[in-house]
C-alpha positions in Angstrom: 25.3 48.4 -60.2 23.5 50.7 -57.9 24.7 51.0 -54.4 22.5 49.4 -51.8 20.7 51.9 -49.4 22.1 52.1 -46.0 19.8 51.2 -43.2 20.1 51.5 -39.7 19.6 55.6 -39.2 16.0 55.7 -40.5 14.4 55.5 -37.0 16.4 58.7 -35.9 14.7 61.9 -36.1 16.1 65.1 -37.6 17.5 67.9 -35.7 14.7 70.0 -34.1 12.2 67.6 -35.8 9.2 65.6 -34.4 9.3 61.9 -35.2 6.0 60.9 -37.3 6.1 57.4 -36.1 5.9 56.1 -32.6 8.7 53.7 -31.6 6.5 51.0 -29.8 7.6 49.7 -26.2 9.5 46.8 -27.0 10.3 43.3 -25.4 13.8 44.3 -24.7 12.7 47.3 -22.8 10.4 45.1 -20.9 13.0 42.5 -20.1 15.5 44.7 -19.0 13.4 47.1 -16.8 11.6 44.0 -15.3 14.7 42.5 -14.2 16.2 45.6 -12.6 12.9 46.8 -11.1 11.7 43.4 -9.6 14.8 41.7 -9.0 13.9 40.7 -5.4 10.9 38.6 -6.6 11.5 37.7 -10.3 11.5 34.2 -11.9 15.1 32.7 -11.5 15.1 32.1 -15.3 15.3 35.8 -15.9 18.7 36.0 -14.4 21.5 35.5 -16.8 24.8 34.0 -15.7 27.8 36.3 -15.4 25.7 39.0 -17.2 26.9 42.6 -17.2 25.8 44.9 -14.6 22.8 47.2 -15.2 22.8 50.9 -14.0 19.2 50.5 -12.4 18.7 54.4 -12.0 19.7 55.2 -15.5 17.4 52.4 -16.9 14.5 53.6 -14.8 15.1 57.2 -15.9 15.4 56.0 -19.7 12.0 54.1 -19.1 10.1 57.1 -17.7 11.3 59.2 -20.5 9.9 57.1 -23.0 6.6 56.6 -21.1 6.3 60.4 -20.6 6.8 60.7 -24.4 3.9 58.1 -25.0 1.4 60.0 -22.7 2.2 63.3 -24.6 1.6 61.4 -27.9 -1.9 60.3 -26.8 -3.2 63.9 -27.6 -1.5 63.9 -30.9 -3.7 65.1 -33.9 -3.0 61.9 -35.8 -5.1 59.1 -34.9 -2.5 56.5 -35.8 0.0 58.3 -33.6 -2.5 58.2 -30.6 -3.3 54.6 -31.1 0.4 53.6 -31.2 1.0 55.5 -28.0 -1.9 53.7 -26.2 -0.7 50.4 -27.4 3.0 51.2 -26.2 1.6 52.3 -23.0 -0.6 49.0 -22.6 2.7 47.0 -23.4 4.6 48.7 -20.6 1.7 48.4 -18.0 1.6 44.8 -18.8 5.1 43.9 -18.2 5.9 45.9 -15.2 4.7 47.6 -11.8 4.8 51.4 -12.3 2.5 52.4 -9.4 4.7 55.5 -8.4 5.2 56.8 -12.0 1.2 56.3 -12.7 0.3 58.0 -9.3 1.9 61.3 -10.4 0.2 61.2 -13.7 -3.2 59.2 -13.2 -5.4 62.4 -14.0 -3.5 63.2 -17.1 -3.8 59.6 -18.1 -7.5 59.4 -17.2 -8.1 62.6 -19.2 -6.3 60.9 -22.2 -8.3 57.9 -22.0 -11.7 59.6 -21.7 -10.9 61.6 -24.8 -9.9 58.8 -27.0 -12.8 56.7 -26.0 -15.2 59.7 -26.7 -13.7 61.1 -29.9 -11.5 58.2 -31.2 -12.8 55.5 -33.8 -13.1 51.9 -33.1 -9.4 50.7 -32.9 -8.5 53.8 -30.8 -11.4 53.0 -28.6 -10.4 49.6 -28.0 -6.9 50.6 -27.2 -7.9 53.2 -24.9 -10.5 50.9 -22.9 -7.7 48.3 -22.9 -5.5 50.9 -21.1 -8.0 51.7 -18.7 -8.3 48.4 -17.4 -4.5 48.2 -16.9 -4.5 51.5 -15.2 -7.0 50.2 -12.6 -5.0 47.0 -12.2 -1.8 49.0 -11.7 -3.6 51.3 -8.9 -5.4 48.7 -7.1 -8.5 49.1 -5.2 -7.8 52.5 -3.5 -9.4 56.0 -3.6 -7.3 56.8 -6.6 -8.7 54.1 -8.7 -12.4 55.1 -7.5 -11.7 58.5 -8.7 -10.6 57.1 -12.2 -13.8 54.8 -12.4 -16.1 57.7 -11.6 -14.6 59.6 -14.4 -14.4 56.8 -16.9 -17.4 54.6 -15.9 -20.3 56.9 -17.3 -18.2 57.0 -20.5 -17.9 53.4 -20.9 -21.5 52.8 -20.2 -22.6 55.1 -22.9 -20.4 53.5 -25.4 -21.7 50.1 -24.1 -25.4 51.0 -24.6 -24.7 53.1 -27.9 -26.2 51.3 -30.8 -24.5 53.2 -33.2 -20.9 52.6 -31.9 -18.8 50.0 -33.5 -19.4 46.4 -32.0 -15.6 46.0 -31.3 -15.5 49.3 -29.3 -18.7 48.4 -27.5 -17.2 44.9 -26.6 -13.9 46.4 -25.3 -15.9 48.9 -23.1 -18.0 46.2 -21.9 -14.9 44.1 -20.8 -13.3 47.3 -19.3 -16.4 48.3 -17.4 -16.6 44.8 -15.7 -13.0 44.7 -14.8 -12.7 48.2 -13.4 -15.9 47.8 -11.4 -14.5 44.6 -9.9 -11.4 46.4 -8.9 -12.6 49.7 -7.4 -16.2 49.5 -6.3 -17.0 49.4 -2.8 -20.4 51.1 -3.4 -23.1 48.2 -3.6 -25.3 50.6 -5.8 -22.7 51.1 -8.3 -22.0 47.5 -8.7 -25.7 46.7 -9.1 -26.0 49.6 -11.7 -23.0 48.0 -13.6 -24.3 44.8 -13.6 -27.7 45.8 -14.9 -26.1 47.9 -17.7 -24.4 44.5 -18.7 -27.3 42.5 -18.4 -29.5 44.5 -20.7 -27.0 43.8 -23.3 -26.4 39.9 -23.1 -30.1 39.3 -22.2 -30.8 40.3 -26.0 -29.1 36.9 -26.8 -31.6 34.7 -25.0 -34.0 32.9 -27.4 -37.2 34.9 -28.1 -39.9 34.0 -30.7 -37.4 31.7 -32.4 -38.0 28.1 -33.6 -36.4 25.2 -31.5 -33.5 24.8 -33.9 -31.5 27.3 -32.0 -30.3 30.9 -31.6 -29.2 32.3 -34.7 -25.9 33.9 -34.8 -25.6 37.7 -35.3 -22.9 40.2 -35.5 -23.7 41.3 -31.9 -22.7 37.8 -30.6 -19.2 39.1 -29.7 -20.6 41.9 -27.6 -23.0 39.6 -26.0 -20.2 37.2 -24.9 -18.1 40.0 -23.5 -21.0 41.5 -21.6 -22.0 37.9 -20.2 -18.3 37.3 -19.0 -18.1 40.9 -17.5 -21.4 40.2 -15.6 -20.3 37.0 -14.4 -17.0 38.6 -12.9 -19.1 40.9 -11.0 -21.5 38.3 -9.7 -18.5 36.5 -7.8 -18.3 39.7 -5.7 -21.9 40.1 -4.8 -23.7 39.6 -1.6 -25.5 36.2 -1.2 -28.9 37.5 -1.2 -28.2 39.0 -4.7 -26.5 36.0 -6.0 -29.7 34.1 -5.2 -31.8 36.7 -7.3 -29.7 36.5 -10.2 -29.5 32.7 -10.1 -33.3 32.7 -10.3 -33.4 35.1 -12.9 -30.9 33.5 -15.2 -30.4 29.7 -14.5 -33.4 28.8 -16.6 -32.6 31.2 -19.5 -28.7 30.6 -20.0 -29.3 27.1 -21.4 -30.8 28.5 -24.6 -27.5 30.0 -25.5 -25.8 26.4 -25.6 -27.5 26.1 -29.1 -26.0 29.4 -30.3 -23.9 28.9 -33.6 -20.9 30.7 -32.2 -18.5 28.6 -30.2 -17.5 31.4 -27.7 -20.9 32.1 -26.9 -21.6 28.4 -26.0 -18.5 28.0 -24.2 -19.3 31.3 -22.2 -22.8 30.1 -21.4 -21.5 26.7 -20.2 -18.9 28.1 -17.9 -21.4 30.7 -16.5 -23.8 27.8 -15.7 -21.0 25.9 -14.1 -20.3 28.9 -11.9 -24.1 29.6 -11.1 -24.5 25.9 -9.9 -21.3 26.3 -7.7 -22.6 29.5 -6.4 -26.1 27.9 -5.8 -24.8 25.0 -3.9 -22.6 27.3 -1.6 -25.9 29.0 -0.6 -28.1 25.9 -0.3 -26.3 22.6 0.0 -29.7 20.9 -1.2 -30.1 23.2 -4.2 -32.5 21.5 -6.7 -32.8 22.2 -10.4 -36.0 21.3 -12.0 -34.8 20.7 -15.6 -31.6 18.9 -14.6 -32.1 16.0 -17.0 -32.7 18.2 -20.0 -29.6 20.4 -19.0 -27.3 17.3 -18.7 -28.6 16.0 -21.9 -27.5 19.2 -23.6 -24.1 19.3 -21.8 -23.3 15.7 -22.6 -24.0 16.3 -26.4 -21.7 19.3 -26.4 -19.1 17.2 -24.5 -19.2 14.4 -27.2 -20.0 16.7 -30.2 -18.8 15.0 -33.4 -20.5 17.3 -36.1 -18.6 17.3 -39.3 -19.2 20.6 -40.3 -17.4 22.2 -37.4 -13.6 22.6 -37.3 -11.5 20.1 -35.5 -10.0 22.6 -33.2 -13.4 24.1 -32.3 -14.8 20.5 -31.7 -11.7 19.7 -29.5 -12.0 23.0 -27.3 -15.7 22.6 -26.9 -15.3 19.1 -25.7 -12.7 19.8 -23.3 -14.8 22.5 -21.6 -17.8 20.9 -21.6 -16.7 17.7 -20.0 -15.5 20.0 -17.1 -19.1 21.7 -17.1 -20.7 18.5 -17.1 -18.7 17.1 -14.2 -19.4 20.4 -12.2 -23.3 20.2 -12.8 -23.7 16.5 -12.3 -21.1 15.5 -9.8 -20.1 19.0 -8.3 -16.5 18.3 -9.2 -13.9 20.7 -10.4 -10.5 19.6 -12.0 -8.0 21.6 -10.1 -5.3 23.5 -12.0 -1.9 24.6 -10.9 -0.5 28.0 -12.1 3.4 28.3 -11.6 5.2 31.8 -11.4 8.7 32.2 -10.2 9.1 30.1 -7.0 5.5 30.1 -6.1 2.4 27.7 -7.0 -1.2 28.6 -7.1 -4.0 26.1 -7.2 -7.2 27.0 -9.0 -9.8 24.7 -7.5 -13.4 26.4 -8.1 -15.2 28.2 -10.9 -15.1 31.4 -9.2 -11.4 31.5 -9.1 -11.0 30.2 -12.6 -13.3 32.8 -14.1 -11.4 35.5 -12.0 -8.0 34.1 -13.3 -8.9 33.9 -17.0 -10.3 37.3 -16.9 -7.1 39.1 -15.8 -5.0 36.7 -17.9 -7.0 37.9 -20.9 -6.0 41.5 -20.2 -2.4 41.1 -19.0 -1.2 38.4 -21.4 2.3 37.4 -20.8 2.7 39.7 -18.0 0.1 37.7 -15.8 2.9 35.7 -14.2 5.0 38.9 -13.2 1.8 40.5 -11.9 1.0 37.5 -9.7 4.4 37.8 -8.3 4.4 41.5 -7.5 1.0 43.0 -7.8 -0.5 43.6 -4.4 -4.1 43.9 -5.8 -3.8 40.7 -7.6 -2.1 38.8 -4.8 -5.0 39.8 -2.6 -7.5 38.7 -5.0 -6.2 35.3 -5.1 -5.0 35.2 -1.5 -1.3 34.9 -2.0 -0.1 37.2 0.7 2.6 39.7 0.2 5.1 39.3 -2.4 7.8 36.8 -1.8 11.1 38.7 -1.5 14.1 36.7 -2.6 17.5 38.1 -3.2 19.8 37.7 -6.2 22.0 35.1 -4.5 19.3 33.0 -3.5 17.8 33.1 -7.0 21.3 32.4 -8.6 21.4 29.3 -6.5 17.9 28.2 -7.6 18.9 28.5 -11.3 20.3 25.6 -13.1 23.0 26.0 -15.5 22.6 26.1 -19.3 24.3 22.9 -20.0 22.1 21.0 -17.2 18.9 22.4 -18.7 20.1 21.2 -22.2 20.6 17.8 -20.9 17.3 17.6 -19.3 15.3 19.1 -22.3 17.2 16.4 -24.5 16.2 13.6 -22.3 12.7 14.7 -22.0 12.5 15.0 -25.7 13.9 11.6 -26.4 11.6 9.9 -24.0 8.6 11.8 -25.2 9.6 10.8 -28.9 10.0 7.2 -27.9 6.6 7.1 -26.1 4.8 8.6 -29.1 6.5 6.3 -31.6 5.5 3.2 -29.4 2.0 4.4 -29.6 1.8 5.2 -33.3 3.7 1.8 -34.2 1.1 -0.6 -35.6 3.2 -3.4 -34.5 2.5 -2.2 -30.9 -1.0 -3.8 -30.9 0.4 -7.3 -32.4 1.1 -10.0 -29.7 4.3 -11.8 -29.4 4.0 -15.4 -30.3 7.4 -16.9 -29.0 
């Protein structure tokens, strides 16, 4: 029989050779470095009991060595290599704070991103736009971020408005444009210019010369959704006089998007309407909307939609969102949500805060909690104050043992199973006759 091939050394490069495949930034790299870099304010669960000591300096050097390699590979001739390097940098930027490392290389990173957006194809442009968002999130609202946006802003606008570019690239650039402008722009003129660029995109989705059966779905819908959400994010930081103008311009047109075939467009339009009503009532407590009856009728239909031709998951998601939207429009009510991160809690109690949180959660993914703990910019946005500094001893006392956690999970599982079984048991509806 032939001998099985040996494995385990395929990832190593030959002497003097250049690796063809980029080794991606792994979850292991993220967890080790995150623990060592932010041990003062990380989640108690991130500490292992009786774990081996970590050489923080060596770990940091190894991390920076890897990141330098990824930055160099963004200039590689191979499009696959460049894209893999961009994705690895995105993973690193999501999972940890690298302010000092990025500060020294921000111009190199900006040039690489600009080149990839200009000359790359769809997937590479999307990855580069995502990295640009994370670069600004890392740098915060300072002069350095303004310089980055001055370089990348015109490039992003050009792609967004370019009808020959791929829809995915235009969508990613629209999102990036809104987020970067939100972070860095102190110039009100630039803010209005960016909003106008995004408006010109999503306004094409408004009902025009179509029958009353609704808005037909097109392949441009994903772009319109991204442009609308990015525009809505920027609206939350506009002066009140500009907010009033935008409300007058869009509040009567947005309900037409509630009839769109695309679920994401219906949800984006509904949440934007809720946010516009919230802002309108902040500026004028006696705000009156003429077509309120027609609008609430539409929202109620979406909140109770039972059309069989739609997927159950889509109907469930739509009903959940539009119940909240209907309450916001009719009753001026918002269902408060609580977000836990480490030892801290944050309450989302309005549509403006919800829109902002969902936007950054979309680009940071699983790194959102970590950035809420340690990213000064995000903590300022959500008014969380300076990072909470806890030493390792305090965190260890807060951590329950593995055995105690197992007992708690087992008890919770049994209680949940018992409650569900009781609800599902047909005999639960039958009365006792003794």
